[in-house]
Residue, then its C-alpha position, 0 to 999 in steps of 0.5 A: m500500500s505504501a507504494r501507491p499514491a497517497t494524495i490527489g497530486e501524487l495520483k495525478a503524477s502517477g498517470w492514473t485515469s478514472v473510467p466509469v465502472k462499466e468501462e472498467i469491467r468491459r476493459n478487464a473482460i476484453a483482456r480475459i477473453v483475449a487471453g482465453q480465460p473464463l469470465v466466471e470461475r467454477v460455473l459448469g454447464y453454461d459455456d454454450t448457453v448462459l456465459p456467452q450472454v453474460e459476455n455480451a452484456l458486459l461488453a455492451g455495458h448493460d445492467v443485467i437481470f438473471l432469471g432462473e429457479r433456485g440452485q442455478a448459480k445465479s448468485r455465484i455468477i453475480r458475485s464473481l463479477t467482482g473479479l472483473l474490477d480493478e484490484w484497487l481503486p483510489i477514493v477520497a479519504g473518509s468518503e462513505i460513497n467511494d468518491d472519485p478523487y477527480a470527480p467527487v459527488s458527496q459534500h464531504a469530498r467536495a469540501l475536502i478537495a476545495e480546502l486541500g486541493d492536490a494535497t487531499p489524502i486518498s485511500w485505496v479500496h479493494r475490489d471485494d469491497r466494491y460489491g454490495e448485495k441485498l436480498a429483496t424482502p417485502d420490508t425492504s425500505i428506501a432508507d435501506l437502498i437509497g438513504e435517510v436522514d440520520p437523527i443522531k447527526v441532527a441531534e448533534g446540531r446539524y441542520l436538516s438542510d445540510e447534506l451531511v445529516l444524510h445516512y447513505g443506503l446500500v446503493p450509494r455506498t456501492n458507488r463505483g462498484i457493483f450492486a446486486i438485488n436478489e429476488l427483485p420481484d419481492l421488493a414492494e412496488r414503491i421501492q421498485v420505483g425508487l430504483l428507476n433513477v438509479l438505472e436510467e438517470r444514474d442518480v439518487q434523490i433522498r427525501g425532500f433534499k435538493v441533493r443529486l448524487p450522480l452515481d456510477v453503479m452497475l446494477v445486477a439482479s436475480a429473479n424467479p421466472e414465474d415471479y418475473t413474468n407471470r405474476g406481474r410483481l415487477i413494474t414494467p418501467l423497471k423491467d425496461r431499464f435492464g439492458a440484458q435479461i439472461r435465463t439460467h437453467y439446470p444441468l442439461d445432462v447427467a455428466t454435467e450434474m456429476a461434474i458440479t457435484a464433484q466440485e461442490a460436495r464436501p469431502l468426509d474428512g477425519s473419519g480415518v477411512e478411505v472414501v471412494v465413490p464409484a462413477f456409477m453411484s455418482e451417476i445414480v445420484a445425478t440421475i435422481s435429480q434429472l428424473a425429478r426435473q421430468s417427473s409429473h409428481v414433482n412441482q417444477r415451478s419450485g424447481v429441483s436444485v443442483r443442491l439436491t444432487v450435492t446433498n444426496q451425494e454427501t448423504l450417500v457417502a455419510n451412510a456408507t461411512r457409518r456402515a463401514l465404521r460399524l463393520g470395521e472396514s477401512e475402505v468406504v464405497p457407497r452401495v445401492s443399499d445406501l440409497e435408502a438414506l437419501a429419503a431424508s436429504t431428498s424430501g426437504k428439497v423437492e416439492i411433491d404435488s400431493l396432499d398425502d405425506d405418505r405419497d411423498g415417500e413413494v415418489i422419492e422411492r420410485l425416483v431412486r428405483s428409476a435412477v438405478l435401473t437407468v444406470f444399470r441399463e447404461h452400463l450392462h446388457i440384460e442378455d449378458l447376465r443370463t448365466v447369472t439369472e440361471a444360477f438363481d433358477e437353481g435355487r440360489v439366494i443372495h443376501a445384501g444390505d448394511d450388515i453384509a461385509a464387503s468380503d462376503y461379496v468377494a466370496l460370492l464372486e468365487d462361488l458365482p463366477a458369472l457375476r465377475e464379468a459384470v462386476n469388472t465392467l462396472t468397477g473397471g477392474d478395481e478389485r478392492p472388496a468394497s468396490v466389488a460389493s458396490a458393483v454386486e449390489l447394482v447388478l442384483e438390484g438391476l436384475h430385480l428392477s428388470k424383473r429377472l429376480n425377486k427381492d424381499a426387503a426387511g429393514t436394511r436387509a434385502t434377499y434376492r431369489r429367482r422369480 
């Protein structure tokens, strides 16, 4: 910090120039595009859909509103935009609204520069401090966003006509930065009217004061599409002032859903065991969410967030870890029998279109079964498992579940060689007992769901036998 200019005079001598915040963002966005770097980090599945629209909006210098259901990375995209600001920005020292040393707008900054001229001290603000955010709620007030008279300053002896009695709201305090409003339609209409000047005339007016603050702010908002388009909860003049309306979406395929989950799921550390999640088990978890977004029994207006997939993955690993610890195993590999634990993490994240609570459990169970069958068919052909089903025709019975050790499944392969090829296909040759156990359970459950085997379930124990 000591190497940076400390006064306006030093700032001028350094050659620093002031540019509007949208031009600053455009300049840095262009540099990233030319360098082949992404504008938004850690957002997957949007390369060909959402991100090109984001690039267009930033290059055009538009205010943006993101429309999408919950869990579609709207907030992450918005917050990542701070990375396109310059790392440090000079302001007039002591300014509450990040006054430009070359073009001050507050009375404090103007008076200080009038008194000290080029000797006026400046301070430097980091890009992270140039971002403001407000979750829109019905009780949000103009004072919160724009500002209000501070009664304490009045009590200290200042006159009401003095601009210094004002307490600036969130928008002025984000001057020369990015301000975000989440769930914009939840703002009361009279508050939405207060934002019109911010978006068009680029100023704010506070109460009856003859004060005009020409702010330099990029405004970004998020909204649920239903609230934004169907319920009329956003006034038309405010809609008209946003330059770009960008629609987000859920992952379009299972592979993307799996990649997001791998990135976001918290690892289970400190358990003293090695955790390995087979690709086919992650695929089942991701497929549950994909099927839920297509289900007529799930309320699609409320959406099925990617958080469901992430939470289910974490729950799956937790249940598998609990089982391994109880059985004294050092390797944790989730199995099909662990999927029963997902009922707890799924029920709170999907809205079932049913008045019967018992029906909710049935819908979730059906989604899990459908996901298992889908993944089973993706990896294995039922015709190739004929020798396995023939073994059951001879009266074989196999038990599976939480209380079955991984070594018992390995022994099963020795006793039933027809299973080995299918297991190797699923594990890719991984011969660790826990991995073998996971693959065996998928084969057995897949055969049951394909109506090749009967299954008797009691608690966490399942018994497979011929039909």
